[in-house]
C-alpha positions as CSV (number, residue, x, y, z in Angstrom):
1,M,5.8,-0.6,-13.1
2,D,8.9,-2.3,-11.8
3,V,11.7,-1.9,-9.3
4,K,13.9,-0.4,-12.0
5,T,11.3,2.5,-12.2
6,I,11.6,3.2,-8.5
7,L,15.4,3.2,-8.6
8,R,15.5,5.5,-11.6
9,T,13.8,8.1,-9.5
10,K,15.2,7.3,-6.0
11,G,18.7,6.4,-7.0
12,R,20.7,3.3,-6.3
13,E,22.7,4.4,-3.2
14,V,22.6,1.8,-0.4
15,T,23.9,2.3,3.1
16,T,25.9,-0.7,4.1
17,I,27.8,-1.8,7.1
18,R,30.3,-4.6,7.9
19,P,29.2,-7.5,10.2
20,H,31.9,-6.8,12.7
21,A,30.7,-3.2,13.3
22,S,28.9,-2.4,16.5
23,V,25.1,-2.2,16.7
24,A,25.6,1.3,18.2
25,R,27.4,2.3,14.9
26,A,24.6,0.9,12.9
27,A,22.0,2.8,14.9
28,E,24.0,6.0,14.4
29,L,24.0,5.4,10.6
30,L,20.3,4.9,10.6
31,R,19.8,8.2,12.5
32,Q,22.3,10.1,10.4
33,R,20.8,8.9,7.1
34,N,17.2,8.9,8.3
35,I,16.7,5.3,7.1
36,G,15.2,2.2,8.6
37,A,17.7,-0.5,7.6
38,V,21.3,-1.1,6.6
39,V,22.5,-3.9,4.4
40,V,25.3,-6.0,5.9
41,V,28.1,-6.8,3.5
42,D,31.4,-8.5,4.0
43,D,34.8,-7.2,2.8
44,A,34.1,-8.5,-0.7
45,D,30.8,-6.5,-0.7
46,T,28.8,-9.7,-0.7
47,V,25.5,-9.3,1.0
48,Q,25.3,-11.2,4.3
49,G,22.1,-9.9,5.8
50,I,20.1,-6.8,6.8
51,L,19.8,-4.9,10.1
52,S,16.7,-2.9,10.7
53,E,15.4,-0.6,13.4
54,R,13.1,-3.4,14.4
55,D,16.1,-5.8,15.0
56,I,17.7,-3.2,17.2
57,V,14.6,-2.4,19.2
58,H,13.9,-6.1,19.8
59,A,17.5,-6.6,21.1
60,V,17.4,-3.5,23.3
61,S,14.1,-4.6,24.7
62,A,15.5,-8.0,25.6
63,Q,19.0,-7.1,26.6
64,G,19.0,-3.4,27.5
65,A,21.8,-1.0,26.5
66,A,24.2,-3.9,26.2
67,A,22.7,-4.8,22.9
68,L,24.3,-1.7,21.4
69,E,27.7,-3.1,22.2
70,Q,27.1,-6.3,20.2
71,R,28.3,-6.8,16.7
72,V,25.9,-6.3,13.8
73,A,26.4,-10.0,12.8
74,E,24.8,-11.0,16.1
75,L,21.6,-9.2,15.4
76,M,21.2,-9.0,11.7
77,T,18.5,-10.9,9.8
78,R,20.4,-13.5,7.8
79,R,17.4,-14.9,5.9
80,L,17.5,-12.1,3.4
81,H,14.4,-11.3,1.3
82,S,15.5,-9.5,-1.8
83,C,14.1,-8.5,-5.2
84,R,15.3,-8.0,-8.8
85,L,15.1,-5.0,-11.1
86,D,12.3,-6.5,-13.2
87,D,10.1,-7.4,-10.2
88,S,6.7,-5.6,-10.4
89,I,5.5,-3.2,-7.8
90,T,2.4,-5.3,-7.3
91,D,4.6,-8.3,-6.5
92,L,6.7,-6.3,-4.0
93,M,3.6,-5.0,-2.2
94,A,2.3,-8.6,-1.8
95,R,5.7,-10.0,-0.6
96,M,6.3,-7.1,1.8
97,T,2.8,-7.5,3.3
98,K,3.0,-11.3,3.5
99,E,6.5,-11.4,5.0
100,R,6.0,-8.3,7.2
101,I,9.1,-6.7,5.9
102,R,9.8,-3.0,5.1
103,H,13.0,-3.2,3.1
104,L,14.1,-5.3,0.1
105,P,17.7,-5.1,-1.2
106,V,17.8,-5.2,-5.0
107,L,20.2,-7.8,-6.4
108,Q,21.3,-8.2,-9.9
109,D,23.6,-11.1,-10.8
110,G,24.1,-11.6,-7.1
111,R,25.3,-8.1,-6.5
112,L,23.7,-5.3,-4.5
113,C,22.4,-2.6,-6.8
114,G,19.8,-0.8,-4.7
115,I,17.2,-1.0,-1.9
116,V,13.5,-0.5,-2.0
117,S,11.4,0.4,1.1
118,I,7.7,0.1,1.7
119,G,7.7,3.9,1.6
120,D,9.2,3.8,-1.9
121,V,6.6,1.3,-3.0
122,V,3.7,3.3,-1.6
123,K,5.0,6.6,-3.1
124,N,5.3,5.0,-6.5
125,R,1.8,3.5,-6.3
126,L,0.3,6.8,-5.2
127,E,2.0,8.6,-8.2
128,E,0.5,5.9,-10.5
129,I,-3.0,6.4,-9.1
130,E,-2.7,10.2,-9.4
131,F,-1.6,9.9,-13.0
132,E,-4.4,7.5,-13.8
133,A,-7.0,9.8,-12.2
134,G,-5.6,12.8,-14.2
135,Q,-5.9,10.8,-17.4
136,L,-9.5,9.9,-16.5
137,R,-10.3,13.6,-15.7
138,E,-8.8,14.7,-19.0
139,Y,-10.8,12.1,-20.9
140,V,-14.1,13.0,-19.2
141,T,-13.6,16.7,-19.8
142,T,-12.5,16.3,-23.5
143,A,-15.1,13.6,-24.3
144,G,-18.1,15.6,-23.0
């Protein structure tokens, strides 16, 4: 299984925000869409970074409510971890665990074409396991 498989089911919609937007606006988007991160893109839709719930919580903890008045560019993670459509689910699990990240933007030819969360990866893996278990049950009942 690969990233393309997840996006086929999940879809390729990605919530984005501009670097000059306020962190309060980003937090509102996260709440409205019930998501954990927004991808930060410039006016040419080039990926600049990612802003997650974790980034916002750390800033609010350190700076209080004033953090919400900052610009997204000030808090976003610039060192972006991303993946490709042909990356395997196993590779994603390992990278997400090693890097302690929960969201990977999907890039194809340098352009944003989706996002995969740890929840998407776990859901996909559970579906694989359930399918394999069903196949084994069917094999055992028809072979016996």
